[in-house]
C-alpha positions as CSV (number, residue, x, y, z in Angstrom):
1,X,19.5,31.0,-3.0
2,X,22.1,28.3,-3.5
3,X,21.7,24.7,-4.3
4,X,22.7,23.7,-0.7
5,X,19.8,25.5,0.9
6,X,17.3,23.2,-0.9
7,X,18.7,20.3,1.0
8,X,18.9,22.1,4.4
9,X,15.4,23.6,4.1
10,X,13.3,21.3,1.9
11,X,10.0,22.5,0.5
12,X,6.9,21.1,2.4
13,X,3.8,20.0,0.7
14,X,0.3,19.6,2.2
15,X,-0.7,16.0,2.8
16,X,-3.6,16.1,0.4
17,X,-1.4,17.1,-2.5
18,X,1.0,14.2,-2.2
19,X,-1.4,11.9,-4.0
20,X,-1.3,14.0,-7.1
21,X,2.5,13.3,-7.4
22,X,1.5,9.7,-8.4
23,X,0.2,10.9,-11.8
24,X,3.5,12.2,-13.2
25,X,5.3,9.2,-11.8
26,X,2.8,6.8,-13.6
27,X,3.0,8.8,-16.9
28,X,6.8,8.9,-16.9
29,X,7.1,5.2,-16.1
30,X,4.6,4.4,-18.9
31,X,6.4,6.6,-21.4
32,X,9.8,5.0,-20.7
33,X,8.5,1.4,-20.6
34,X,6.4,1.7,-23.8
35,X,9.0,3.6,-25.7
36,X,11.5,0.7,-25.1
37,X,8.9,-2.1,-25.7
38,X,6.8,-0.9,-28.5
39,X,7.0,-2.4,-32.0
40,X,4.9,0.3,-33.8
41,X,5.6,4.0,-33.1
42,X,2.2,5.0,-34.5
43,X,0.4,3.3,-31.6
44,X,2.8,4.6,-28.9
45,X,0.5,7.4,-27.5
46,X,-2.5,4.9,-27.3
47,X,-0.3,2.3,-25.6
48,X,1.0,4.9,-23.1
49,X,-2.5,5.9,-22.2
50,X,-3.6,2.3,-21.8
51,X,-0.7,1.6,-19.5
52,X,-1.3,4.7,-17.4
53,X,-4.9,3.6,-17.0
54,X,-3.9,0.1,-16.2
55,X,-1.4,1.2,-13.5
56,X,-3.8,3.8,-12.1
57,X,-6.5,1.1,-11.8
58,X,-4.0,-1.1,-10.0
59,X,-3.0,1.6,-7.6
60,X,-6.7,2.3,-6.8
61,X,-7.4,-1.4,-6.3
62,X,-4.4,-1.8,-4.1
63,X,-5.4,1.3,-2.1
64,X,-9.0,0.0,-1.6
65,X,-7.6,-3.4,-0.6
66,X,-5.2,-1.9,2.0
67,X,-8.0,0.4,3.3
68,X,-10.3,-2.6,3.7
69,X,-7.6,-4.6,5.6
70,X,-6.9,-1.7,7.8
71,X,-10.5,-0.8,8.5
72,X,-12.0,-4.3,9.1
73,X,-9.1,-6.5,10.2
74,X,-7.3,-4.4,12.7
C-alpha cells in the first residue's frame, strides 16, 4: 500500500465514533496551550486536566444549546 492510496480510498468511520475524535483533539489543544502558558511545571498536569474539563463542558453546553434551538425553534 502506497501513500497515495490513502488519499484515493480514505478510511471510513461509523457516525457514532466520530464524536470520540473530539477527546484527542481537546487533550492535544490543552497540552499545547498550557505548556506555552504555564508558569509552574509542577502544576502542568493538573492545569491540563482542568482545561480539558473546561473545554469538554463548553462543547457539551454548546451541543445542548444547538440541539435545543434545532428541536424547539425550527
